[in-house]
N, C-alpha and C positions, 0 to 999 in steps of 0.2 A: 504493500500500499504506500501511497504518496506520503511524505513527511507531513504535509498539510494540504487541506483541500484548496487553499489559496494557490498552490502550485499546479493544480489540475487545469489544463487548457479548456476542458469541457465547462468547468465552473465558471471561468473567466468569460467565456462565450455566452453562457447562460445569464450572467450578471449583466453583460453589455446588452443582450437581448431585452431583459427586463427594464433597463434604463430607457432603451429606445422605444419600448411599448408605452411606458409612462409618458414619455415626451410626445409620442404621436397622439396619445389620448388626452393630453392636458385640457384641451378646449372642448372635449366630447361632453355634452350634457345628459346623455343617456347613461345615467349612473349605474344601472344594473348591469349591462355588459361591460362597461368600463371597469367596474369593481371586479367582475369575474375575470376578466383578461388580465388585469394587474395582478390579482391574486394567484392565478395560474402561472403567470410568468415568474413571480417571485418564488413560487413553489419549486420550480425546476431547480434553481440554484440553491435554495435553501435545503432541499432534501439531499442534494449532493453533499453539501457541507455537513449536515447533521449525520448522514451515514458514514461519512469519513471520520467523524470524531467519535463514533461508537466504538471504534477500534476492534470490531468484530467483523470478519469477512462476510458472514451470513447477513448481519444487519446492514453492511454497507451495500451488498447486492440488493437486499430488500428496498433500501431507500433509493437506490438508483433506478429500480423498477418503478417506484412511486414517481420519480422524476420524469420517467418516460410516459407515464400516465398523464401527468400535468402537461407535458409537451403536446400530447395527443389532444388533450382538452383545449389547449390554447390554440392549436391548429384549427380545430373546429370552430372556435370563437372567431378567429380571424376570418374564415370563409363567410361566416354569418355577417360580421362587421362589414366585409367588403359588399356583400349582397344588399345590405341596408344602407350603403354608402356612408358608413362612418369612417372608413379609411379608403384611400385610393386603391385601384386595382393593382398598379405597379408596386406600390408599398406592401400591399397584401402578399403579392407573390414573392417579394423579397423576404418578408417575415417567415412565409411558409418554408422557403428554401433553407433559411437559417435554422429554423426549427427541425426540419428534417436532418440537417447536418448535425445538430446537437443530439438528436435521438440516435443517429448512427454512431456518434462518439460514445454515448451512454451504453449502447449495446456492445460495442468493442471493449469497453471497460469491464463490463459484466463478464463477457466472455474470457477476457485475461484473468479476472479475479477467480472465475470458476476453474480455470486451468492450473491455477497455483496449488 
């Protein structure tokens, strides 16, 4: 396991994504979906950190899977937000690609931990 979750590239990318989601939605007045999207985005990075700090491989893997679930939740919310024109189509595509990349990194990290 990494010496600290702050060293994990996937955690860094998840944090950056969350900041960018917050910035994108700062003027959105639909507080329901805004709150859901912000919470899901924060959950991705937070669960990576929490799992890493548990210092148990099984716990870390479990929290990484929770992060993957939050990523899927956020992707769904982005599709909806785009359809109801809360975020532009191009921004939506960029966020979805970033989330897919984070999910792939999470899956690779899970595989690597399982093989240790």
